[in-house]
Short mmCIF file of the C-alpha atoms (twelve columns), coordinates in Angstrom:
data_MODEL
# 
_entry.id   MODEL 
# 
loop_
_atom_site.group_PDB 
_atom_site.id 
_atom_site.type_symbol 
_atom_site.label_atom_id 
_atom_site.label_alt_id 
_atom_site.label_comp_id 
_atom_site.label_asym_id 
_atom_site.label_seq_id 
_atom_site.Cartn_x 
_atom_site.Cartn_y 
_atom_site.Cartn_z 
_atom_site.pdbx_PDB_model_num 
ATOM 1  C CA . MET A 1  -48.868 -7.636  25.691 1 
ATOM 2  C CA . SER A 2  -48.420 -6.447  29.205 1 
ATOM 3  C CA . ILE A 3  -49.879 -8.235  32.233 1 
ATOM 4  C CA . THR A 4  -50.177 -6.808  35.734 1 
ATOM 5  C CA . LEU A 5  -50.310 -9.030  38.810 1 
ATOM 6  C CA . GLU A 6  -51.669 -7.995  42.176 1 
ATOM 7  C CA . LEU A 7  -49.737 -9.712  44.984 1 
ATOM 8  C CA . PRO A 8  -49.732 -9.188  48.725 1 
ATOM 9  C CA . GLU A 9  -46.584 -7.324  49.785 1 
ATOM 10 C CA . GLN A 10 -45.253 -10.315 51.722 1 
ATOM 11 C CA . ALA A 11 -45.627 -12.601 48.702 1 
ATOM 12 C CA . GLU A 12 -43.889 -10.066 46.481 1 
ATOM 13 C CA . ALA A 13 -41.044 -9.691  48.970 1 
ATOM 14 C CA . ALA A 14 -40.616 -13.462 49.199 1 
ATOM 15 C CA . LEU A 15 -40.517 -13.796 45.413 1 
ATOM 16 C CA . ARG A 16 -38.073 -10.907 45.018 1 
ATOM 17 C CA . ASN A 17 -35.820 -12.540 47.615 1 
ATOM 18 C CA . ALA A 18 -35.969 -15.827 45.701 1 
ATOM 19 C CA . TRP A 19 -35.444 -14.330 42.237 1 
ATOM 20 C CA . SER A 20 -33.342 -11.287 41.471 1 
ATOM 21 C CA . ASP A 21 -35.218 -10.683 38.184 1 
ATOM 22 C CA . LEU A 22 -38.824 -11.307 39.181 1 
ATOM 23 C CA . PRO A 23 -40.448 -10.373 35.833 1 
ATOM 24 C CA . ARG A 24 -38.113 -12.777 33.984 1 
ATOM 25 C CA . ALA A 25 -38.742 -15.557 36.511 1 
ATOM 26 C CA . ILE A 26 -42.505 -15.133 36.104 1 
ATOM 27 C CA . LEU A 27 -42.197 -15.181 32.306 1 
ATOM 28 C CA . GLU A 28 -40.061 -18.323 32.422 1 
ATOM 29 C CA . SER A 29 -42.495 -20.007 34.807 1 
ATOM 30 C CA . LEU A 30 -45.381 -19.152 32.507 1 
ATOM 31 C CA . ALA A 31 -43.471 -20.546 29.520 1 
ATOM 32 C CA . VAL A 32 -42.690 -23.820 31.331 1 
ATOM 33 C CA . GLU A 33 -46.212 -24.336 32.638 1 
ATOM 34 C CA . GLY A 34 -47.755 -23.340 29.312 1 
ATOM 35 C CA . TYR A 35 -45.569 -25.867 27.509 1 
ATOM 36 C CA . ARG A 36 -46.267 -28.564 30.114 1 
ATOM 37 C CA . ALA A 37 -50.020 -27.981 29.689 1 
ATOM 38 C CA . GLY A 38 -49.739 -28.177 25.905 1 
ATOM 39 C CA . LYS A 39 -50.680 -24.523 25.395 1 
ATOM 40 C CA . PHE A 40 -47.305 -23.482 23.933 1 
ATOM 41 C CA . SER A 41 -45.068 -25.191 21.423 1 
ATOM 42 C CA . CYS A 42 -41.304 -25.270 21.839 1 
ATOM 43 C CA . ALA A 43 -41.103 -22.560 19.164 1 
ATOM 44 C CA . GLN A 44 -43.550 -20.365 21.082 1 
ATOM 45 C CA . VAL A 45 -41.511 -20.797 24.260 1 
ATOM 46 C CA . GLY A 46 -38.416 -19.731 22.355 1 
ATOM 47 C CA . GLU A 47 -40.176 -16.684 20.966 1 
ATOM 48 C CA . MET A 48 -41.478 -15.697 24.412 1 
ATOM 49 C CA . LEU A 49 -38.037 -15.973 25.971 1 
ATOM 50 C CA . GLY A 50 -35.978 -14.589 23.093 1 
ATOM 51 C CA . HIS A 51 -34.059 -17.790 22.410 1 
ATOM 52 C CA . GLU A 52 -31.876 -17.796 19.326 1 
ATOM 53 C CA . ASN A 53 -32.706 -21.350 18.238 1 
ATOM 54 C CA . ARG A 54 -34.746 -24.445 19.016 1 
ATOM 55 C CA . TRP A 55 -31.854 -26.104 20.851 1 
ATOM 56 C CA . GLU A 56 -31.732 -23.256 23.355 1 
ATOM 57 C CA . SER A 57 -35.459 -23.675 23.973 1 
ATOM 58 C CA . GLU A 58 -35.134 -27.439 24.351 1 
ATOM 59 C CA . GLU A 59 -32.252 -27.022 26.813 1 
ATOM 60 C CA . PHE A 60 -34.287 -24.495 28.797 1 
ATOM 61 C CA . LEU A 61 -37.324 -26.784 28.957 1 
ATOM 62 C CA . ALA A 62 -35.242 -29.828 29.864 1 
ATOM 63 C CA . ALA A 63 -33.504 -27.863 32.638 1 
ATOM 64 C CA . HIS A 64 -36.956 -27.119 34.043 1 
ATOM 65 C CA . GLY A 65 -38.052 -30.761 34.007 1 
ATOM 66 C CA . VAL A 66 -40.068 -30.620 30.789 1 
ATOM 67 C CA . TRP A 67 -38.793 -32.926 28.083 1 
ATOM 68 C CA . PRO A 68 -39.576 -31.330 24.724 1 
ATOM 69 C CA . GLY A 69 -40.997 -33.399 21.933 1 
ATOM 70 C CA . THR A 70 -41.618 -36.601 23.861 1 
ATOM 71 C CA . THR A 71 -44.956 -37.531 25.361 1 
ATOM 72 C CA . LEU A 72 -45.584 -40.641 27.423 1 
ATOM 73 C CA . GLU A 73 -47.365 -42.160 24.447 1 
ATOM 74 C CA . GLU A 74 -44.391 -41.439 22.158 1 
ATOM 75 C CA . LEU A 75 -42.012 -42.970 24.681 1 
ATOM 76 C CA . GLY A 76 -44.169 -46.109 24.927 1 
ATOM 77 C CA . SER A 77 -44.264 -46.374 21.154 1 
ATOM 78 C CA . ASP A 78 -40.488 -45.946 20.933 1 
ATOM 79 C CA . LEU A 79 -39.940 -48.667 23.549 1 
ATOM 80 C CA . ALA A 80 -42.272 -51.037 21.689 1 
ATOM 81 C CA . THR A 81 -40.357 -50.376 18.469 1 
ATOM 82 C CA . LEU A 82 -37.049 -51.099 20.209 1 
ATOM 83 C CA . ASP A 83 -38.446 -54.357 21.585 1 
ATOM 84 C CA . ARG A 84 -39.562 -55.411 18.086 1 
ATOM 85 C CA . LEU A 85 -36.146 -54.555 16.651 1 
ATOM 86 C CA . LYS A 86 -34.358 -56.554 19.355 1 
ATOM 87 C CA . LEU A 87 -36.457 -59.607 18.446 1 
ATOM 88 C CA . SER A 88 -35.668 -59.319 14.735 1 
# 
């Protein structure tokens, strides 16, 4: 699939100055935000970005402030489990 964006020239120039490979930066941003919003799985992110394995995708997401595989609810559950184990 190919997507075309219409940007004002000044916005395009600013983005090109910030990122040497603008199409790749946009694709990566879309992958991160899609994952953060729950629209993409880690596997889908990897497929979009051409990663060779899940670990590469997880590293990419973690480097962009998205922690793969752990929701707030999962973290809370894990902490509760650890508390129970400490009391045993």
